[in-house]
C-alpha positions in Angstrom: 0.2 -0.1 0.0 3.0 2.5 0.7 3.9 2.5 -3.0 0.6 3.5 -4.1 0.9 7.2 -6.2 -1.4 9.4 -4.3 -0.6 12.5 -5.7 -3.9 12.5 -7.2 -5.3 13.1 -3.5 -3.4 16.5 -2.8 -5.2 18.6 -4.7 -4.3 22.1 -5.2 -1.3 22.9 -3.3 -2.2 20.1 -0.9 1.7 19.6 0.4 2.8 17.1 2.7 -0.1 17.4 5.4 -2.5 16.2 2.6 -0.4 13.6 1.3 0.0 12.0 4.6 -3.8 12.2 5.5 -4.4 10.6 2.0 -1.9 7.5 3.0 -3.5 7.3 6.0 -6.9 7.4 4.8 -6.1 4.3 2.2 -4.5 2.3 5.0 -7.9 2.8 7.6 -10.1 2.2 4.8 -7.9 -0.9 3.9 -8.0 -1.9 7.6 -11.7 -1.4 7.8 -12.3 -3.8 4.8 -10.4 -6.7 6.8 -12.3 -6.2 9.7 -15.6 -6.1 8.1 -14.9 -9.3 6.5 -13.5 -11.1 9.5 -16.7 -9.8 11.5 -18.8 -11.6 8.6 -16.8 -14.8 9.1 -17.2 -14.6 12.8 -21.3 -14.3 12.3 -21.3 -16.8 9.7 -19.5 -19.2 12.2 -21.9 -18.4 14.8 -24.9 -19.0 12.7 -23.8 -21.9 10.9 -22.8 -23.7 13.8 -25.2 -22.5 16.5 -22.1 -21.0 18.6 -24.0 -18.5 20.2 -23.0 -20.1 23.3 -19.4 -19.8 22.6 -17.8 -17.5 24.7 -14.7 -17.5 22.5 -16.5 -16.4 19.7 -18.5 -14.1 21.3 -15.3 -12.2 22.6 -13.3 -12.0 19.1 -16.4 -10.8 17.6 -16.8 -8.1 20.4 -13.2 -7.4 19.7 -13.5 -6.9 16.0 -16.7 -4.8 16.1 -14.8 -2.4 18.7 -11.8 -2.1 16.4 -13.9 -1.3 13.6 -15.8 1.3 15.5 -12.6 2.7 16.5 -11.3 2.5 12.7 -14.6 4.0 11.7 -14.3 6.9 13.9 -10.6 7.7 13.0 -11.7 7.8 9.1 -14.5 10.3 10.0 -12.5 12.2 11.9 -9.9 12.3 8.7 -13.1 13.5 6.7 -13.8 16.2 9.2 -10.6 17.7 9.1 -11.1 18.2 5.3 
């Protein structure tokens, strides 16, 4: 991801701060996507295996949802600073 050309994100007179913000945005979106896939996978396991009584799966899912929420807040914070 670091090799991606983000020059189109800087806008007119964007500078290094905008480049860093664009790079961070792309990292967060990638992480958010990975978390969404993991959450969907855990939910599928819970449903298909009737694993609602699995404390381990519920804890993993809670951690993933919490991390996803944190990443989403950070993405929204980047948008607010635009």
